[in-house]
N, C-alpha and C positions, 0 to 999 in steps of 0.2 A: 502492501499499499503504499500511496506517495507522502510526504510531508504535508502538513494543511498551512495552511498560509497563519503568522505568530494570529493569537489573536486572546482577548482578555474580557472576563465576566465582571463587572461591576454594576451593580444593585440590577442583576437579571437582565444587564442588556450583553448581547458581546462587540464589541470593538476589532476594528480588522488593521492592523497594518496598512498603511498608506504608503510607504517604502519614503515620506518624507520627515525632515526633519524640523524642527521647529524655528521660526522666525521670529517670535517673542524674544524681546529684550523685555528686562526692570522688572521678571516676577516676584511675587513676594516667596521666603524663604521655607515657608508652611505646606508641607504635604497635605493631599486631601484623602490621602488609601497611601498602600501596600501592598503584589503580588503579594498575596500571603501560603503560595502552594503551585505547584508543578503538574501539569498531565504531561503523557507523551506527546512529543512531537505531530505526531498519527491523529491526536483526537482532538474533540470542543470540549475547552473550560465545562463544565455543568457549575461549580460552585465558583458566590462570587467571592474576588480580591484573586482566581485564578487564571494564570496562564501556559498557553502551550509551549511556552521556550523561557519561561525559567522563573525564579519566582526573590524574594526580595529589594526588588523594583520599586520608585515611590512613585506616586502619578500625581498629578493634579489638571482638575476639569475645565476644558481647553473652550474656543468657540464652538458654534454649531455644531452640538454634539458631536465632540470629536475628548478626546483624553491624550492627555501627555507622558509618555512615560522616560524618566530618567536613566536613562543605562551610559556606563561609556564613559558617562562625563559629557551628555548629549541627550536632547528629548527629541524623542520620535511621537510622532500625529499618529492616534488610531483612530478610527473614526466608526462610528457604530450603522450598520447596517441590519435590514430585518436577518435573521436565519431563514435561512432557503430549505434547511433538512428538518 
């Protein structure tokens, strides 16, 4: 089975990697949450604050139904889309 696109579940919604780095500057230093658990890369996260690419990353809510995840000293944009499965 192929690996799935990186995704995170927050408040019952799946957010998918957009492949884009955030361009926001001057953000607050407080995280809105943290990825606390992970599933295999081939799976879809089913629990809140769970991803299929690792745990321990902080996130902040972004504009237009996005979440920005802090990894490797950069912010990456994940966007909500309705589940197709």
